[in-house]
Wavefront OBJ file of the C-alpha trace (Angstrom):
o trace
v -0.021 0.308 0.073
v 1.461 3.502 -0.780
v 2.094 5.605 2.049
v 1.280 9.282 1.983
v 2.741 11.470 4.998
v 0.926 14.544 5.608
v 2.575 17.497 7.797
v 0.316 20.404 8.659
v 1.208 23.895 9.366
v 1.069 26.345 12.292
v -2.642 26.750 12.377
v -3.393 23.127 12.874
v -2.442 19.550 13.729
v -2.570 16.589 11.116
v -6.307 16.668 11.369
v -6.463 19.337 8.719
v -6.353 16.579 6.572
v -8.998 14.293 7.499
v -11.494 15.412 5.012
v -8.605 14.333 2.187
v -7.733 11.468 4.111
v -11.162 9.735 4.000
v -11.227 10.219 0.421
v -7.876 8.308 -0.104
v -8.117 5.094 2.289
v -8.313 1.949 2.485
v -6.422 2.792 -1.247
v -3.980 4.287 0.277
v -1.752 4.506 3.950
v -2.130 7.756 4.826
v -0.017 9.075 7.997
v -0.750 12.280 9.755
v 2.507 13.955 11.302
v 2.433 16.233 14.140
v 5.053 19.010 14.655
v 6.270 18.806 18.002
v 3.604 20.661 20.524
v 0.856 19.918 18.097
v -1.518 16.559 18.503
v -0.239 14.163 20.517
v 3.340 14.778 19.939
v 5.191 16.317 22.706
v 6.952 19.959 22.337
v 10.372 18.787 23.565
v 13.940 18.867 21.937
v 15.448 20.960 19.117
v 13.310 23.011 16.804
v 14.883 23.529 13.776
v 14.079 22.443 10.105
v 17.035 20.048 10.435
v 15.843 18.751 13.737
v 12.432 18.123 12.132
v 13.205 16.331 8.835
v 15.263 14.180 11.181
v 12.355 12.975 13.380
v 10.444 12.484 10.595
v 12.983 9.970 8.895
v 13.195 8.205 12.226
v 9.210 7.985 12.422
v 9.468 6.402 8.912
v 11.798 4.226 9.843
v 9.745 2.806 13.084
v 6.451 2.757 10.600
v 8.590 0.470 8.318
v 8.703 2.726 5.445
v 11.831 3.383 3.579
v 10.390 5.543 0.519
v 6.943 7.480 1.074
v 5.130 10.469 -0.691
v 5.456 13.135 1.777
v 2.687 16.118 1.653
v 3.152 19.119 3.314
v 0.855 22.197 4.156
v 2.018 25.778 4.685
v 4.773 25.020 7.402
v 4.653 21.370 6.638
v 5.406 22.156 3.275
v 8.802 23.602 4.209
v 9.119 20.815 6.106
v 8.383 18.499 3.206
v 10.584 20.842 1.077
v 13.838 20.444 3.739
v 13.279 16.446 3.396
v 13.672 16.673 -0.172
v 16.730 18.605 0.100
v 17.947 16.353 3.198
v 16.665 12.758 1.957
v 15.479 12.968 -1.493
v 16.617 8.894 -1.840
v 13.416 8.454 0.483
v 10.928 10.322 -1.347
v 8.636 8.742 -3.819
v 6.892 11.878 -4.571
v 6.601 15.369 -3.104
v 3.206 17.327 -2.711
v 3.404 21.095 -1.397
v 0.070 22.687 -0.384
v -0.054 26.704 -0.005
v 4.016 27.309 1.066
v 6.407 28.854 -0.297
v 10.181 28.361 -0.397
v 11.643 30.704 2.154
v 9.674 32.796 4.316
v 8.968 36.391 4.031
v 10.009 38.952 1.562
v 13.486 39.835 0.762
v 12.432 43.593 2.308
v 11.221 42.078 5.443
v 7.987 44.052 4.851
v 5.878 40.732 4.648
v 7.998 39.143 7.754
v 6.979 41.926 9.902
v 3.425 41.931 8.832
v 3.169 37.993 9.687
v 4.691 38.306 12.835
v 2.678 41.422 14.280
v -0.427 39.812 13.068
v 0.405 36.431 14.784
v 2.215 37.114 17.810
v 1.053 40.712 18.564
v -2.181 39.929 19.889
v -0.726 36.843 21.984
v 1.998 39.428 23.460
v -0.754 41.964 24.539
v -2.821 39.260 26.615
v -5.044 37.254 23.751
v -5.104 33.474 23.672
v -5.894 31.481 20.823
v -9.182 31.636 20.665
v -8.897 34.959 19.661
v -6.307 34.376 17.033
v -9.145 31.427 15.756
v -12.422 33.647 15.538
v -10.318 36.060 13.135
v -8.468 33.179 11.050
v -11.083 32.393 8.521
v -11.407 35.890 7.220
v -8.201 35.775 6.496
v -7.226 32.347 5.191
v -10.049 31.328 3.153
v -11.193 32.099 0.063
v -14.841 33.072 -1.681
v -15.514 29.374 -2.899
v -14.818 27.657 0.493
v -17.047 24.816 1.728
v -19.488 25.584 3.895
v -17.903 23.838 6.965
v -14.452 24.951 6.276
v -14.531 28.439 8.590
v -15.609 26.203 11.719
v -12.972 23.848 11.101
v -10.111 26.362 10.941
v -11.501 28.166 13.830
v -11.706 24.794 16.019
v -8.295 23.547 14.578
v -6.352 26.886 15.418
v -7.978 27.221 19.152
v -6.620 24.001 20.093
v -3.281 24.751 19.009
v -1.017 25.286 22.234
v 0.501 28.792 22.402
v 3.468 27.494 23.375
v 4.006 25.477 20.338
v 2.696 27.790 18.491
v 5.442 30.199 19.082
v 7.737 27.637 18.833
v 6.750 26.848 15.211
v 6.524 30.468 14.548
v 10.066 30.578 15.116
v 11.051 27.949 13.137
v 9.165 28.995 10.203
v 11.100 32.754 9.898
v 14.359 30.672 9.477
v 13.373 28.890 6.159
v 14.978 29.995 2.940
v 15.805 26.763 0.368
v 14.974 29.292 -2.615
v 18.608 28.332 -4.288
v 17.756 24.391 -3.541
v 14.685 24.301 -5.632
v 16.812 23.437 -8.991
v 17.991 20.575 -7.369
v 15.512 18.616 -6.576
v 14.275 16.107 -9.083
v 11.900 14.430 -7.121
v 8.686 14.594 -8.825
v 6.260 17.352 -7.408
v 2.952 18.277 -7.335
v 2.105 22.099 -6.290
v -1.567 22.820 -4.728
v -2.194 26.030 -5.147
v -5.022 28.385 -3.935
v -6.291 30.829 -6.229
v -7.042 33.430 -3.546
v -4.032 32.135 -1.199
v -2.899 35.326 0.426
v -0.061 33.590 2.435
v 1.088 31.496 -0.120
v 0.172 33.886 -3.240
v -0.477 31.952 -6.709
v 2.462 33.812 -8.097
v 4.868 32.256 -5.477
v 3.753 29.065 -6.423
v 3.812 29.547 -9.688
v 7.644 30.669 -9.621
v 8.229 27.431 -7.343
v 6.919 25.316 -9.951
v 8.914 26.952 -12.693
v 12.133 26.263 -10.651
v 11.533 22.791 -9.822
v 12.810 20.553 -12.476
v 9.970 18.051 -12.219
v 6.858 19.654 -10.853
v 3.410 20.135 -11.859
v 1.158 22.539 -10.062
v -2.741 22.478 -9.282
v -4.832 25.374 -9.198
v -7.874 25.234 -7.327
v -10.089 28.688 -7.942
v -11.831 30.258 -5.384
v -9.968 28.758 -2.735
v -7.716 30.351 0.185
v -4.817 29.012 2.176
v -6.684 25.831 3.970
v -7.406 24.222 0.506
v -7.560 20.923 2.710
v -10.967 22.118 4.578
v -11.631 24.263 1.650
v -12.076 22.067 -1.229
v -11.317 18.463 -0.001
v -12.564 16.715 -2.913
v -10.576 18.345 -5.311
v -7.600 18.655 -3.205
v -7.712 14.326 -2.789
v -8.266 13.761 -6.556
v -5.411 16.019 -7.320
v -3.137 13.901 -4.902
v -4.671 10.667 -6.031
v -4.017 11.411 -10.129
v -0.312 12.955 -9.189
v 0.618 9.560 -7.274
v -0.764 7.442 -9.897
v 1.013 9.283 -12.691
v 4.216 8.994 -10.598
v 4.116 5.381 -9.847
v 3.245 4.265 -13.343
l 1 2 3 4 5 6 7 8 9 10 11 12 13 14 15 16 17 18 19 20 21 22 23 24 25 26 27 28 29 30 31 32 33 34 35 36 37 38 39 40 41 42 43 44 45 46 47 48 49 50 51 52 53 54 55 56 57 58 59 60 61 62 63 64 65 66 67 68 69 70 71 72 73 74 75 76 77 78 79 80 81 82 83 84 85 86 87 88 89 90 91 92 93 94 95 96 97 98 99 100 101 102 103 104 105 106 107 108 109 110 111 112 113 114 115 116 117 118 119 120 121 122 123 124 125 126 127 128 129 130 131 132 133 134 135 136 137 138 139 140 141 142 143 144 145 146 147 148 149 150 151 152 153 154 155 156 157 158 159 160 161 162 163 164 165 166 167 168 169 170 171 172 173 174 175 176 177 178 179 180 181 182 183 184 185 186 187 188 189 190 191 192 193 194 195 196 197 198 199 200 201 202 203 204 205 206 207 208 209 210 211 212 213 214 215 216 217 218 219 220 221 222 223 224 225 226 227 228 229 230 231 232 233 234 235 236 237 238 239 240 241 242 243 244 245 246
């Protein structure tokens, strides 16, 4: 059975993909992999990208998988890219959703705005539930499924603040732009047409830099594609895997 490892971003644990994996199982073995402090994974040890992909490799070993498809969303997409740079021989395919090859803009403006929007409220005494209430308006597109806003809010509200802060600290260190042309792994990019965090033009440029990449654009979708359009998302994943394995 084909293993697919799903890695979520800063705003949710692996439950982000529940609607997608429900459409892929039992044809594929779907593995939800949580960042430190998310889900049932303890928040301990070093928290850099090299540490995360080493742990991912160890966890795949423990499951008996020498190779797998790795699918990452947002920060999870950056982890997946780092895995491709470090353990390319262990990848059957790479799937990137709502992510970028580096954090922020070259002038630092996006980074400053992002940190202010994510950490500013917490520093001022707000809680994760407060962030969660505001998240759907920022993250979702105009054609998001009817339950996407509720699920987005619930998942973010349940992220422990300490884990969220650690993930943010890790996120701002990422830059793999120069390595993209060296990633020979078959790659699918799933982009939301209305994604403001990982804009379509950025994902299109990333696809053009990757030697063996295809891009699937989900119309009317924002940054939370696995929740907004799970059927289209699962269909894109299924088609990519079957084409890659031919």
